[in-house]
C-alpha positions in Angstrom: -0.1 0.0 0.1 1.3 3.4 -1.1 2.5 5.4 1.9 2.4 9.3 1.9 4.3 11.5 3.5 3.0 15.5 3.8 5.7 17.7 5.2 3.7 20.8 6.3 6.2 23.7 6.2 5.2 27.1 7.8 6.5 29.9 5.2 6.8 33.4 6.6 5.7 36.1 3.8 8.1 36.8 1.8 10.1 33.8 1.7 8.3 31.2 -0.3 10.1 32.0 -3.6 13.4 31.3 -1.8 11.7 27.8 -0.3 10.5 26.9 -3.9 13.9 28.1 -5.4 15.8 25.8 -2.7 13.6 22.6 -3.7 14.2 23.3 -7.3 18.0 23.3 -6.5 17.8 19.8 -5.0 15.5 18.6 -7.8 15.6 14.6 -8.5 17.5 14.2 -5.2 15.3 11.7 -4.0 14.3 10.0 -7.3 16.6 7.0 -7.3 15.5 5.9 -3.8 14.2 2.3 -3.5 10.4 2.6 -3.2 10.0 6.2 -3.9 7.0 6.8 -6.2 6.6 10.7 -6.6 7.1 14.3 -5.3 5.2 17.4 -5.3 5.5 20.6 -3.9 2.3 22.9 -3.1 2.5 26.8 -2.9 -0.9 27.7 -1.0 -3.2 30.1 -3.4 -5.1 31.5 -0.5 -4.0 33.5 2.7 -2.2 30.3 4.3 1.3 30.4 5.0 1.7 26.5 5.0 3.6 24.9 1.7 3.2 21.2 1.6 5.8 18.7 0.2 4.2 15.5 -0.4 6.0 12.4 -1.4 4.2 8.8 -2.3 6.4 6.0 -1.4 5.8 2.1 -2.3 5.4 1.4 1.4 6.4 2.7 5.0 9.9 0.3 5.0 10.8 2.6 2.1 10.1 5.8 3.2 12.0 4.9 6.7 15.1 3.6 4.5 15.4 7.0 3.0 15.3 8.7 6.0 18.2 6.7 7.4 19.9 7.0 3.9 22.9 9.1 3.4 21.1 10.6 0.5 18.7 12.1 2.8 21.0 13.8 4.7 22.9 15.1 1.6 19.6 16.2 0.0 18.6 18.2 2.9 21.7 20.4 2.8 21.7 23.6 0.9 23.5 23.8 -2.7 25.9 26.1 -1.0 26.8 23.6 1.6 27.1 20.8 -0.9 29.5 22.9 -2.3 31.7 23.2 0.8 30.3 26.5 1.8 28.3 27.8 5.1 24.8 26.9 5.5 22.5 30.0 4.6 22.3 32.2 7.6 18.3 32.5 7.5 16.1 29.6 7.5 13.0 29.6 5.1 10.3 28.0 7.5 9.8 29.2 11.0 8.1 25.4 11.7 7.5 22.0 9.8 5.5 18.9 11.0 5.2 15.6 8.7 2.0 14.0 8.3 1.7 10.3 7.5 -1.5 8.8 5.0 -2.4 6.1 3.0 -4.7 6.0 0.4 -8.4 5.1 1.4 -10.3 5.5 -1.9 -10.4 7.8 -4.8 -10.9 7.5 -8.7 -9.1 7.3 -11.5 -10.3 9.3 -15.1 -11.0 7.7 -17.9 
């Protein structure tokens, strides 16, 4: 059963573009992980300040294996850090929490 992980990230006004830029800079970092099925970064279109990072995994074990992998740690470093520089001084978010779901129903077009 597909495991869905949603990272709800609280982003202060004016920092959303930087968050999107940082995600774009590490696009594909998780793609080769065993059991990884997909990723989306959702920008709010209303007054909310929470962005959602949605990942889908073959199962919970695949997600846990990714969390414990060197690729996870590397993928969560900034591009500057990966190039040998110092971490950015200003964090983009003020809070983050991970929600866990599995598909309980739905439909497919066509």
